N, C-alpha and C positions, 0 to 999 in steps of 0.2 A: 549794719556785720550781716548781710544776706547766710552767708558762707558757714559761719559758726553754727555750731552744733549746738543746743542746748536743751539745758537738764530741762527747763520748764517746758512746756507748749506754747510757742510764741506763735500759732497760725491764726489766731482773732489778733494781734498787736498789728504785726504784718500786715493783714486787712485790712484791719482801721486806716491803717497809713498809707495804704494804697488807695484807699476810695478817697481818703482827703486827696492826695499826692492827685487823682484825677481831675475831681473839682476843683483845683487850682490848674490844672491845667485848663481846665471851661472857660474857671474867675479871668485866665492872661488872656485868654483869646476873647473876650467880652470885652475887655478894659481896651484892649489892642483898638477896637474899633471907635470909629472920629464923628460918627452920626450919634444917635439921642439911643438907637437900640437897647447900652449898655442900658441906662436907667429902665427904661421898661424893662427888657428883660430879666432882670433882676426885681423887680418889683412885681410881674404879673406871674411869670413860671414860679414853681416849687423848687427849684433847685438850689437857688441861698437859701432858702429857711430851712431845707433837711443838712444843706453843709451845715449853718451856722450852729443849728440846734445841734450836732452830732458832735462837733469839733469841740463845744461847752461839754456835754455827755464828758468824749474823752479828760479833756484835760481835767476836769473836775473829780473827775475819780481818780487821775493821778495825781492830784494837789494832797487830795483824803486821805487815797486810802496807800499809794506806792513812795512816796514821797518820805513823807514822815518814818516811813518804816525802816526809809531805806539812809536818814539823819540818824537816827537811833542806833541804829546796827554800826555804822562809819564814824563815831560820832572822835574818835582817834586815830581815824587816818585820814586827817586835812585833805589831801589830796583830792583823795572819791568824793570828798565831802561836798569843796569845791563844784564837782560836777553835779550833782543836786542843786547846790546855790545857782549854780547857769540855769538848769531843767527853767527855775521855778522865778527866774528872773525872765528869762523868755517866754514861761506861760504868759504873765504878768502883760505883759507889750498886746496882748492878744485882744483880749477883752476890749481898750480903750479904741482897737481898729475896727471891732464887731457895730459896737458902740456907731462909732463914727461913721461908717458904711447908714446902718438903718437909718441915718440923719440925712444923710447925702440922699438915701432913696426917699425920706417922706416929703424933700421938701423942692416943690415943685419946679418951684423958679429957678435956681441955680446948685443943685443939687448935683446933677448932671457932670457941672462944670469939675468939680474935686472931687468925683466919683474914680476916674482912672488913675490918681496917684494912691489913693487909698487902697485899693484894688490892687498895683502893684507893690505895694509895701505890705498887704497882708502876704500876697502871693510868693515875693522872696523872702519873709519873716517866716512863715511858715515852712517853705521846703527848706530851708538851714535846719529850724529847728528839729525834722521828723528825720532830717540827714544824721543832727546831731547827739540825738538819742538816740538812735537805733546805734551809730557808733561808740557811744560810750556810756549811755545811763542803761540799755538794754541789759549788757555782760554786765552789770551791777546788778540791776536786778536778778536774773538769773542764776548769783554766786551767790546773793545777800538772804534776796525774799524767799519764805519757807514757800512750800506745798498748798498750804493751808492757808498764808495770806494773799496769793494770788489768785484762791478757791473765792475769798474773800470781796480781792477785788475786779475778777468777775463779775460777780453775782449782785456788785454794787454799780458797777457798768449796766448789768441788764434791767435792773431796777430802778436806774433813771432814764434808761430809753422807755420806760414804762408799759401801759397801755398802744407804743407805737410800733410793739416788736413787726408790725404787720408793713410796713412801712422804710423800718431801721433796713432790716433783714433785705430786700428788696434792692436798698442802699449802698448797703456796706456790698453786695455781687456784683453790684452789676461793676463791668469790665472787670472781673477778679480773675487769678489764672483759672484753669480746667483743675490747676491740685487743688487751690484752695475753695473754690468752690467743691466741686466732691469732698472734703474735709468738715467744711462747717453743715453742708447737708445731709452730710449723713451724722449728726452730732443731733438733729433733731429726732424728734418720737416721733416714730411711723406715722401715727395719727397726723404729725405740725407735715410735714414734708408734703402730700397732695397737696396739702391747702396754699403752701406758699407758692409752688408748680402754677396748681390751676387757677390761683386768686390772687396772690398778694402782688409778683411779679408780674403777669399781666396788668394788673392795678396803675403799676408806678409806670409802666412803662406807657399808658394811653394817658398821663400826665403829660408825656413829652418833658420833663423835670427845668431840660436846657434846651428847649428848643430846636430838638438835634433829629427828631424821629425820624425811625426807620435806618439809621447810623449804628447800629448796636445789634451785636448778634443776641436773640434768646436761647435759653437751656430749654432744651425741648421737655413738651408737659405731656402725662400720662397720667393716666385715673389712676393707677396700682401703686408710684411712685413717690 
């Protein structure tokens, strides 16, 4: 629900969803290949590792910090409580898919034969979930969750990213809109912003996570901003 005016700042929530959708598009292109490259790209590149890691961070933080709050607040509102039950049920489908894809990538003999169907399932399932969450769950979060509870969710999300912020932030902002990029970079301490621009983002680009070097613009790097 992108056109809604939210009480809470949902910039990071939408940025994470956009980053996941971006990588789903890349996974869909990988899955559509008919040679052995899908198996090779996901095993060798860093794109799959970053995607699955930050998907788990995001889903886990919602499971532990948001859905319990909503369940308690909506206990006497069964229709809206049902939305949260669906969110939890959808979340539960992704871990088995991630594990099955990892198993296929570890299987040098027959893994490539089942990889395409597993990726298709992940792409279609997660696309549907993100849209469902934005349309139905985010308005409930905005209406029910307090500012302090949202702060705790954001803090826990960051704690789970941990020392990987130098990889997470460039991943998050890869192909992000100019507006989202400006807002998120504007929230960084003045001492950290140059580090992101001059070190973290170039290091991410140099990894070429999905084997697409040269296909994305980079943020202009300066010494003082």
